[in-house]
C-alpha positions in Angstrom: 42.4 12.9 -7.1 40.5 14.4 -4.1 37.1 12.8 -3.5 34.1 15.1 -4.0 32.6 15.9 -0.6 29.2 14.5 0.3 26.6 17.1 -0.4 23.6 15.5 1.4 23.4 12.8 4.0 20.9 11.5 6.5 21.1 8.8 9.2 18.2 7.4 11.3 19.0 4.5 13.6 16.7 1.9 15.2 16.3 4.0 18.3 15.0 7.0 16.4 18.2 9.1 16.7 18.7 11.2 13.5 21.5 13.2 12.0 21.6 15.1 8.7 23.9 17.1 6.6 23.3 19.6 3.8 26.5 20.5 2.1 27.5 23.7 0.3 27.4 22.0 -3.1 23.7 21.3 -3.0 21.5 23.2 -5.4 19.2 25.6 -3.7 16.7 25.5 -2.2 18.3 22.8 -0.1 17.7 22.3 3.6 17.0 19.6 6.3 15.3 19.4 9.6 16.1 16.8 12.3 13.3 16.1 14.8 12.5 13.4 17.4 12.4 10.0 15.6 12.4 11.6 12.1 14.3 13.8 9.7 13.2 15.5 6.4 15.5 16.9 3.8 15.5 18.1 0.2 17.5 19.9 -2.4 16.6 21.5 -5.8 13.3 22.6 -4.3 11.4 25.6 -5.8 11.5 27.5 -2.6 12.4 27.5 1.1 8.9 26.5 2.2 9.2 22.9 1.2 11.2 21.4 4.1 9.2 23.3 6.8 6.0 22.0 5.1 7.3 18.4 5.3 8.2 18.8 9.0 4.7 20.2 9.7 2.9 17.4 7.8 4.9 14.7 9.6 4.0 16.1 13.0 0.4 16.8 12.2 -0.3 13.3 10.9 1.0 11.3 13.8 -2.2 9.2 14.0 -1.5 7.6 10.6 0.5 4.5 9.8 4.1 5.3 8.8 3.5 4.7 5.1 0.5 6.9 4.9 2.2 9.5 7.0 5.2 9.7 4.6 2.8 10.1 1.6 1.3 13.1 3.4 4.8 14.5 3.9 5.6 14.1 0.2 2.3 15.7 -0.8 2.9 18.6 1.5 6.3 19.1 -0.1 4.7 19.2 -3.6 2.0 21.5 -2.5 4.6 23.9 -1.1 6.4 24.1 -4.4 8.2 20.8 -4.8 11.2 20.1 -7.0 12.1 22.9 -9.3 12.4 20.4 -12.1 8.8 19.2 -11.8 7.4 15.8 -11.0 8.4 12.4 -12.5 8.9 9.7 -9.9 8.2 8.6 -6.3 9.1 5.7 -4.1 8.1 4.5 -0.6 9.9 1.7 1.4 8.9 0.8 5.0 10.8 -1.9 6.8 10.1 -3.6 10.1 11.6 -2.7 13.4 12.8 -6.2 14.3 15.2 -8.5 12.5 13.6 -11.2 10.4 14.8 -14.6 9.4 14.0 -14.2 5.7 15.2 -11.1 4.0 12.1 -10.8 1.8 10.0 -10.3 4.9 11.9 -7.2 6.0 10.0 -4.7 3.7 6.5 -4.1 4.9 5.8 -1.6 2.0 7.9 -1.4 -1.2 6.3 0.8 -3.8 7.8 2.6 -6.8 6.6 4.9 -9.5 9.3 5.4 -12.1 7.8 7.7 -14.6 4.4 9.4 -14.2 3.1 13.0 -14.6 1.5 12.7 -11.2 3.7 10.3 -9.3 2.4 11.1 -5.8 -1.2 10.4 -6.9 -0.1 7.1 -8.3 2.0 6.2 -5.2 -1.0 6.9 -3.0 -3.2 4.7 -5.2 -0.6 1.8 -5.0 -0.5 2.2 -1.3 -4.3 1.9 -1.1 -4.1 -1.3 -3.2 -1.3 -2.7 -1.0 -3.4 -2.1 2.1 -6.4 -3.8 0.5 -4.4 -6.9 -0.4 -3.0 -7.0 3.2 -6.6 -7.7 4.3 -7.1 -10.1 1.4 -4.0 -12.1 2.4 -5.1 -12.3 6.0 -8.5 -13.4 4.8 -6.9 -16.2 2.9 -5.0 -17.3 6.0 -8.3 -17.2 8.0 -9.9 -19.4 5.4 -7.0 -21.9 5.6 -7.7 -22.0 9.3 -11.4 -22.6 8.6 -12.4 -19.4 10.4 -15.0 -18.3 7.9 -16.4 -15.4 9.9 -12.9 -13.8 10.3 -12.2 -14.3 6.6 -15.4 -12.6 5.7 -14.6 -9.7 8.0 -11.2 -9.3 6.4 -12.4 -9.7 2.8 -15.1 -7.0 3.6 -12.4 -4.7 4.9 -10.4 -5.2 1.7 -13.5 -4.5 -0.4 -14.2 -1.3 1.4 -10.7 0.0 0.7 -10.7 -1.1 -3.0 -14.4 -1.4 -4.0 -13.8 -1.3 -7.7 -11.7 -4.5 -7.6 -13.6 -7.6 -8.6 -11.2 -10.0 -6.9 -12.0 -8.4 -3.5 -15.7 -9.2 -4.0 -15.0 -12.6 -5.5 -13.2 -14.3 -2.6 -15.8 -13.0 -0.2 -18.4 -14.7 -2.3 -16.4 -17.9 -2.3 -16.1 -17.7 1.5 -19.9 -17.3 1.7 -20.5 -20.2 -0.6 -18.1 -22.4 1.5 -20.1 -21.6 4.6 -23.4 -22.6 2.7 -24.7 -19.0 2.7 -25.8 -19.1 -0.9 -28.5 -16.5 -0.6 -25.7 -14.0 0.2 -23.1 -15.5 -2.2 -25.1 -15.9 -5.4 -26.0 -12.2 -5.9 -22.3 -11.3 -5.5 -21.2 -14.0 -7.9 -23.8 -12.8 -10.4 -22.7 -9.1 -10.3 -19.1 -10.2 -10.8 -19.9 -12.5 -13.8 -21.9 -9.7 -15.4 -18.8 -7.6 -15.4 -16.3 -10.3 -16.4 -17.1 -13.8 -17.6 -13.6 -15.1 -16.8 -14.6 -15.2 -13.1 -17.4 -17.7 -14.0 -14.8 -19.9 -15.7 -12.6 -19.5 -12.7 -15.4 -20.6 -10.4 -15.8 -23.8 -12.4 -12.2 -24.6 -11.8 -12.1 -24.0 -8.0 -13.7 -27.3 -6.7 -10.9 -29.4 -8.2 -8.4 -27.2 -6.3 -10.2 -27.6 -3.1 -10.9 -23.8 -2.9 -14.7 -24.1 -3.4 -16.4 -26.9 -1.3 -19.8 -27.3 -2.9 -21.8 -30.0 -4.6 -22.3 -30.2 -8.3 -25.9 -28.9 -7.9 -24.7 -26.0 -5.8 -21.9 -25.2 -8.3 -24.5 -25.2 -11.1 -26.7 -22.8 -9.1 -23.7 -20.4 -8.6 -22.5 -20.3 -12.2 -25.9 -20.4 -13.9 
């Protein structure tokens, strides 16, 4: 039996060299564009405007990080008409440019929306959350290194990205308490406890884990 020819294929190597193929068996509208260090392609699109819109979005958003840039490209494709079948899923994977020892460190961004009426909106939200937690994780490392000021800066950056998330505020308050800045820490703790009592319980558990270095009197002041 003769193998079915490949309808759509794209290669992009580590040096940015790209090659793409759109076969005759693709369902229109199907097209690709190969540019310097990138390529965009699609099939089953509503119209022929989609791929050019992707190309334009990639070039016009060069100041963004790659993940955010790709989301702009996907949104431009949807705005131009998108898939003729409508929207359902979206995915975004970004890997590093250098070889890593541990395979799980290779993916810098790995997000997936499997079934959603607005998958690009959800993908963008997940990317925002991921960026916030990048700052949170760096803040945790700064705390481990006893660099409180750097930790506070990083936690504040996370909070600005994801202000509705209580955890972002919480660990900043913990960092303030650990540096004996209780006048700043207690109002933050209070606002968190008012929204979710579980964080008060969490605070009572932290000293035994070495994550909150305060006296019993200071702990009582924080939680009460």
